[in-house]
N, C-alpha and C positions, 0 to 999 in steps of 0.2 A: 257352264264356263266358269272357271275358278277365278275369283277376284283376288289379285295379289296386292292391290293397294286400295285402301278405302279412306277417304279424307272427308270428315263431316264438321262443318262449321269452324274451320281452322281460322284462328285470329292470332297474329303475333304483333305486339306493340313494343315499342322502345320509348318509355315515357309518354309524351303527348303524341308521338309519331305512330300511326298505324301502318305497318309494312304489308300485312296480309289481313284481309277484311272479310270474315265470314265465308271462306272458300270451301266448297264441297264438290268432290268428283271422285270417281273410282276408275281403276284401270284393271282389265281382265288379262289373263294369260293369253298370249297371241297378238296382243295389241301393241302397236308402236305409236306412242303419243308424242305429238309435237307440242311443247309447252312454250308459247311465244308471248312477247310483251316488250314494250319499251324498256330502256335502262331505268332502274329504280321502280319497276312495276311490281316487284315482290316474287319474281321467279326464283331467284337464288335463295331468298329466305324460306320459301316453301320447300325447296329441295333440301335445305339444311335441317329443317324440322323433320322432314320424312326420314332422313339419314341419321337422326339423332344428335347432330351437332348443336342444334338449338332446341330448347324446350318451348312448346306452344303456350301462348298466354291463355287460350281457351280452345275448346274443340277437341277433336280426337283424330288420331292417325293410326291406322292399323295396316301392317304388312302381313299377308298370308294369315289374316285373322288375329294377329297379336298386336297389342298396343305398344307403340314405340317407346312410351315412357315407362312402362312396366316391365318390358322384356327387352332391354336395350342391346344386350349381347347377342341374344338369339336373332333379333332383327338385323343386326349388322352382319351376321353370317349369311342372311338371305339377300343381301343387297350388294351390288357392285356399283361403285361410284367413281366417276371421273369429274373432279371439279374443274372449273374454268382455269385455263392456264397450265393444267397438269402439273402442279408442284411436285418435283421429284428431288431425290437426294443426288446432287450433281456429282459427288465424288464416288458414287456407287456405279457399278455396271448394271445393265439390264438384267443379267442373269442373277446377280447378287441381290438386286431389288426384289425380283420375283420370288427368290428363295426366302427373303426376309418377310415379304408379305404372306406367303404361305405359313411361315413359322408363327407370325402374329395371329394368323387366323386359325392356328392349331390344326393344320391339315396333316394327315398321315403321310408317311413317305411315299406310299402308292399314289395318294391323291395329289401330293406335290409334283411328282413326276408326270402324272397324267395331265394335270392343270397347266404346267409350264410348257409341255410339249404342244398342247392344244393352243395356248395363247401365242406361242412363238410362231407356230405354223400359220395361224390365222392372220396374224399382224405382220408376217414377213420381216421379222427382226433378227433372224439367225445370224446375219452377217455383222451385226453390231453388238452381239450378246456380251462381248468382253471389252467393250470400249466404254470409257467413262461417259456417263450421261451427259455431263456438262459439255462434252466435245461434240455431241450430236446435233443434227439440224433440228429446226423447230418441228418439221414433219415427223422425224423419227422420235423425238421426245413425246409427241402426241400419241404415236403408235405404242410407245412403251407405257404411257399413261393408260391407254385402252387395255393393254395386255394385263396390267395389275388389276383392272376392274373386272376382268373376266376369268382370271386364273382359278378362282374357287367355284366357277360355274354357278353363279347366283340366280335366283328366281326373278329378282327385280333389278334391272339395270338402269342406272340413272346417269345420264351423260350431258355435261354442260359444254356446249360448242364442240362436239366430238371431232369434227373435220377441220377445225381451225388450224391453219398453217400447212395443210395437205395440198398436194398438187392434184390436178383433175383425175389422173389415174388412181392415186391413193384414195381420193374421196369416193370414187366408184367402188373400190375394193372394200372400204369400210361400210359403205351403204349396203353392199351385197351381203357382208357379214351380219349386219344388223337385221336384214331381212331373214337370213338363214336362222339366226338365233331366236328370232321373235316367236317362232312356233311354240317353244317350250318356256318362254320368259314373257314378262311384261317389260317393255323398254320405254323409257321417258327420255326425250331429247329436248333439253332447253337450248334454244338457238335463236339468233337473229337472222339467220339465213333461211328466207322463206322457200327458196329452191330446195333446201333440205327437207322441208316439210312435204312438198309436192312429191319428191323423189322416194321418200322412205315411209312416211307416216300414214297409218290407217285412220288417224284421228287428230284433230288440232284443238287445243284450248288457247284462248286469248285471254291474258290477264293485264289489267291497267289500273294504276293506283291502288293495288292490292286487291281488286275486285275481279271476279271472273265474268267476263262480258260475252264469251262465245265458246261453244263447245259442239263441234260438228266434224264430219269427215271433210278432207280438203276439197273434193269436187263440189260438195254442197256449199262449202264456204266460198269457192270461186264463183258459184252461181249468184252470190249476193253482189258481185262486182258490177259497177255501172257499165263496165265493158263486156259483160256476159252477152254472148250471141252478137257482138258487134262484127260487122264484116270489113275485113281488111282487103284492099286492093292495091297491088303494085302496078304502076302504069308509067309510060314515058312521060317525062317533065312537060313535053310540049302539049300533051292531051289532058293534063291535070285539071285545068279549069272546066273544060267540056265535061269531064267525068263528074266533077263536083256539082255542076249544074243538073246532070241527070240524076245523081244520087239525092239531091235535095227535093226532087219531084217524086221520089219513091214513097209510097204509103208505109208507114211504120218507122221510117228513118227520122230520128229526132234531131240528129246533129251530124255534121261531116267535119272531120278535122284532118289536117295534115299531120302525119305521124313521123315519118322518117324521109328525109330529102337528100338526094345526091345530085350531082351535075346532070346525070342521065335519067334518073327515075325519081318518082315520088310515091310514097305509101300513104293512102288515104284510109281513114277509119270511119265507117258509117255506123253510128251508134243507135241501137235499137231502143225504142221507147219501151220501158218496163221489161227489158230483156227478151222481147218477142223474136221469133224466128223470121229473119228478113232475107235470108240467103236467096231463096227462090225468086223473090221480087226483085232483088238487086240484079241477079243473073239475067232475068228476062228484060229488065230495063237496059242493061248493057247491050244485050243482043239487039233489041229493038232500035236502039240509037246507033248501032254499028260501032260501038266503042271497043276497041281491042285491048284486053288487059294482059299483063305478063303473068300475073298470079292473083288468085282470089282465095281467101281463107276465112275461117270463122274463129273469133276469140272465145276461148272457154271462160274467160274472166281472170282477174289477177288477184292473188292473195295479198299482194302489197296494197292494192287499193282498198280491199276489205279491212285489212289490218289498220290502215291509216283512218278509215271511216270510224271504226269501232274505238280505237284508242284516242283519237282526236276528240271524239264526242265526250268521253269520260274526262279527258283533261281539259275540256273547255277550249280547244283550239279549233281554228278554221282551216280547212284543207283547200289548197289551190286546185280547182277542178281540172286544170291543164297540166298538173304536175305528172311527170313520168309517163308521158304519152307515147314514148317509143313502142311500137307494137312488137309483141313477142308471140310467135305462132309455132314455137317448137312443138 
C-alpha cells in the first residue's frame, strides 16, 4: 500500500505555546481518515503544516515521499485543500474561480477542461457556474470550495468541515463522492461532526491539547464506549418500573437508565458491565416475567462518549456520566 502522508514527531510552537506536540501518523492510499479534536486541539495547525502554509518547529512531514519543506511546489500539486469556511473570491463566478485555480496550478488546457468538467459534474454546480459566488447559498459556496479542491485530481485531499452548511441530501452526495474518490487517493477529514466519521471514515485519529490520544477504526473506537453492548428497550410508560425491576435482576446488567421518555413510551438502557453481551439474558428475563416490549436493540457504542472520555482526560476535565444519554440505534 502506498503511503501518501507520513508525519513523524511533528511539533509546532508559537513562543511558549505548543500547538502540536510530537505527533506521528501516516495515511495510505485508499484511506479516509477522520481527524477529530476539540477547538484549539491542534487539528488546523497540523493540516496547515501538511499543506505548507506553516513551517514545523521540529519533526518531518512527507507527502508521497517528499518533504513538505524541501519540495513545497511539488507537494502543493499533490494536495487538494478545503480550509474551514471555504474562503472564496466573492466577485468571481464558480467557472472563473475554477479556471483561475487551474491556471495557478499550471494545468494544461486539456487538464483544465477535464478537471473542471469532473468537478462540476461531481459537485452538481452547473446551474450556478456563472453566478457571482457572493450571491450563492452557504451550501453552494461549500460545493464550489470542494470543486476547487478536486479540480486538479490530487493524490491527497485535506478537507476541513467539508459538509458544513449542506442539507442532508447534499451531505449524502458529498460523502458518496469521498468514498468514490478514496480508492485512488488518501482523504483526511478534519471535523467536529462525529456522524461524519461514522459515515465516511475508515479510520479516526483523536487529538487533544496538541497530542495524539487515539488512532483506530471507528467500530473499534465505538467499542470503547461505556454504552457498547448496552441493550435498549422501548416499552409502554405504564410498564416501565416493572421492566426496570426485571433488568436490575439480570446477571451482567450494571445499571439501568431511562433514556428517552414520551407520554406513551419510555426507552430504557441496560448497561453491560465491561461491555459484555447481555442481549440473550435480557430477552430471556423479559420472556420469563411476561414483560411485553415494543422494541429491543443493542448499542454499538457512541463515538461521542469515547471522544469526551479521551479529550476530557487530557484536558483534566470530568465528564458527567449521565450526559447525552438519549439512545441512538440507527
